N, C-alpha and C positions, 0 to 999 in steps of 0.2 A: 705448308704451314697450316695448322688446324685453325678453324674459324673460332673467334672468340664468342663464347656463349653469352646469350642475353642475360642481364642480371635478373635475379629472382624478382617475383612480383613486389615484394615489400620494399626492395631496394629501388625498383623503378618508380614506385609511387613517391618515394622521397625526392625524385627528381622533378616532380610536378612543380610548376611555377607557383610561388607562394602568393597569397592575396596580399594586396597593399593594406596599410593600416586603415581600419574602418573607423569612422568618426560618428556613425549613426547613433550610438548609445549616448555620447556627449550631447548630441542635438536633442535626442529624446529626453534626457534628464533636464535639459534647459526648459523644455516645454512642460514637463511635469512640474518642476519647481515653480515655474511662473504661474501656472494655473493653480497650484496649491496656495501660493501667496495671494493670488486673486481671490480665492475663496475664503482665506483667513481674513482678508481685508473686508470682504462682504459680510462675514460673520460678525466681525467686531462693530461695523457700522450698524448692522441690524440689531445687535444687542443693545447698543446705545439708543437706537430708534425706539425700541420696546421699553427701555428703562425710562425714557423721557415721558412716555404716556402712562406708564405705571406709577410714576411719582407725581403725576399731575402737572407736569411741566417744570419740575423743580430740579432736574438733572440736565447734563449736557444734551443739547439737541443734535440729532442727526437725522437726515432724511432717509426714507426707506429706500435701500438698494434693490433695484429690480432683479439683480442677479440672484438674490435669495430664492427666486422662484424656480431656479434650476434644481432646488432640492424638494420640489413638489411634483414628482413625476406623475402621479395620478391626476392631479389638477391639469397638468400640461397635456396629458392624454385626452382628458375631457375636452379641453379647449381645442385641440387639434380636430377632434370629432366635430365640434361645433363649426369650425372653419371649413372643413371639408363638405359637410352637409348643407350649411347655410350660406357659405361664401363670404360671411362677415367675420371680422376679427373681434374676439371677445374683449370686453372692456376690463375685465378683472383677470389678473395674472397673465397678461399676454406675453410677457418677457419669457416665462417658463416654456410657453408653447414655441416661441422662436428658437429658444435654446435647444429644445428637443428636436426641431427641425434640423438645426445646424449639426447636432450630433449624430442624427440618423443619416444625414447627407454625407458626413464624414465617414461613417462606418459603411456606408453603401459604396462609396467610391474608393476609399483607402482601407477597405476591410474594417475589422472592428477596432479601428484606430483610436476612438474615443477612450476605450478601456486601456489601451497600452500607452497612450500619449497624453491624455487630458484628465481623466477621472482622478479627482483627489483621494477618494477612498482606495482606488486601485494603486495609487502611488504609495500611500501609507502601508497598504497590504504588501506591496513589493518589497518595501524596505524593512518590514518585520520579518519576512522570511529570509531576507539577506542577513539580517541580525542573527537569526537562528542558525543559519549556515556558518556564520562566523564563529559563534559561540560553541556550537556543537559539532562543527565540521561536516554537517550534512543536513539535508531535509528529508522528510519522509513522504513516501507516496502510498496511498491506500491500495489494497488489493483491487484488482480489475473490476470484479463484481460489485464491491463497495463503492468504488469510484463511479461506475455508471449509475448506480442506484442514487447516490447522492447528488450527482450532476443533474438528474431529472428534477430535483426539487426546484431549481430556479425556473425551470420551464413550467412546472405546475403552478408555481406563484404568479408567473406572468400570465398563464392562462386564466387564473382567477381574476387578475386585475382587468384583463382584456374583456372577460365575460361580464364584469361589473360595469365597466365603462360602455361596452357594446350594448348592454341591455337597457341603458338609460336613454330615453329620448332627449332631443335637443332642449325642449322646454324644461325638462327635469334637471338637466345639467346646469342650465342657466339659473334656475331657482336655487340649486344647491350652492353654486359658487357665489351667488349674491345674498345668500343667508348669513347669519352671524358666524356659523361655523367656517363657511367657505372663505369669508372675508378675513378671518384671522387664523387659517389653518397653518400659515407660516409661523405664527406666534406659538400655536400649539406644538409645532415641531420643535421650536427652540425650547419650550418648557419641558418637553420630553427629556431633553439632554440636561437642562438646568436642574431639574428636580427628579433626577433618576432615582427610581425606587430600588429595593433590594433585588427584585427579579430582574429588572432591566440591567442592574449593575452586574449581576452574575452572568447574564447572557453576553454583555459586552466583554466581560473578562474572559469568558470561554472563547469568543471569537478572536480576541487578541492573542491568547496563548495558542489556539489552534493555528493562527496565522503565522506564528513564529516557527512552528514545526512543519506545517504543510504549506507548500507554495500557493499563494493566492486563495486561501480557503474560502473566504467570503465570495470573491469573484467567481470562483470555479464552481461552487456548489449552491450558492444562496441568493445571488444578485439577480433579480428579474429584469432590472434595467439593462444589465449586461446581456441577458438572454435576448432582449428585444433588439439590442445592437447586433447580436449574433445573427439573427434572422435577416437583417438588412445587409450584413456582410456576405450572406450566401449569394447574393446578386452582384457582388462587386466584380469589376472586370480585372482586378489585380489578383495575382497568385504568387505565392512563394514557389519558385521552380528549381529543381535540381538537375544539373547536367550530368547524367551518369558516367559519361566519357571522361569527365574531369574530376569526379568524386573519388576520394582516396579511402573511403569507407572507415573514416576515424570515429564516426558517430558523435562528434562533438556537438553538432547541431541539435540532435535529439536530446542530449544531456542539458543543453542550454535552454531548450524550449519551455517557456513558462507553462504552456498548455499541455505538456507531456505528450506532444504529437510525435509519431515516428518519422521525423523529417528525413532521416537517413535511409528510409526504405520506400519513400514515395518520390514520384517524378513531380507531381503537382499537389500542393496543399490546398484543399477545397473546405476544410473544416470550418464551422462556424466558431470555433474556439480560437482560431488564429487572430491575434490582435495587431498584426503588422508591426510588432515591436522591433523587428529585425535583428533580434539578439542571435538567432541562428546564423544569419548572414554575417554578423559581426565576428563570430568565433570560427567560422569556416577558414581553414588554413589554405585551401586550394583556390587559386584565382579563377573566378568565373564558374565555379562549381555550384554555387547557391546564389540566387538573386530573386528580387521582386520584379515581376514582369507584368506588363499590360498584354492585351491580345497581340498575336503575331510575335510573341517572345520579345517585345520591346522592353529593355530593362528600365526600371524606374529607380533613380537614386534616392537616398534618404533625404536629401535637401528638398526634392520634389514633393515627397510626402509631407514634409514639414510645412512647406510653402502652401501646399494645397489645403491642409487642415487649418492653417492660420487664415487663409483667404476665405474659406467657408465660414469660420467662426465670426471673423471680423465683418465679413460681407453681410450675413444674415442678421447679425445684431445691429450693424450700421443701418441696414435697410429698415428694421423696426423702429429705431430711434428717428430716422428722417422722416418716416410716415406717421409719427406720433402714436405708434402701437408698441411702446416699450414700457412706459410707467403705468402703474395702477393708480389712478387719481381718485382718492376718497377724501372727503372733508376731514379736517383735523378733529372736529367735533365727533365724528364717527369713531376715530381711533381712541379718543379720550374715553369714549363710552364703552368700547368693546374690549380693548387690550387688557385693562385691569381685571376683567372677568373672563379672560379667554379659557381658563381651566373649567369654567362652568359649562361651556358649550359642548354638548355631546354630538357624535356623529348621527345625523338624521337617518 
């Protein structure tokens, strides 16, 4: 009796054990929405705080939320330099510095996870392109040469900011942050969006429209904060790994990758663009073919990534609060004097 021939490759690959239902994206969405809600709450409270002092105390009072300093990355970098060179925690905008430390730590240990799990701008950007995909049935990717050229912009911007901060001695940083501009730079940031001019409005509209058509347009091409997190992620011990013996070459992982990485052709993902979003792992139909791993190929589940990010964020912020290095304490008279005239202060 003739031997039964082995099934063709395509048929054999269908016999591969299918992956169990993945819940990483539901977990990541919960983190994204929680952090977005936290930032909305901080924004509302900060607006009420500013309006109280703008109206001379005739509106609803709200205390200044320290979390608003997370939106001051340059001041946070300045304070981090002061801490590293002087060993003392700055008195002005310390919360921003501790938030930066928490985000850098999360991106170092869990890859560029701040961008994929926490960043509110990244969350809005992600759901803009998802909206575009739902409306138009697809998103667009720029030609390779244009993509590389535009991706360099965020690193150029980061380089300029690092040069500006790096060239300032510690006394100059302290003088800058303790001056009128430095004390109300958060108010000036709010005023930029409150009183958005024609040019700013056009730029914002272009970014929104571009984000609908192109995945993560701002994050991919223009965000210097994300570029900084990417450099931290290069030293991360975690990597997305692909087991070629289990892979069925469906390329679903590459199609799902927000960073347009060729996941289906690599064994290990080392790129600074990887945000540990685990979307590629979630869509992989072959059990065990794609996974996030620590050194010596120890697999790291999504819940461990979530728990680690939460522990770092809450731990660093909790330490700052317990040690009295969380709030910026300025006299109310100073706020009454400076906030109504914030738009008059120019960058020194």
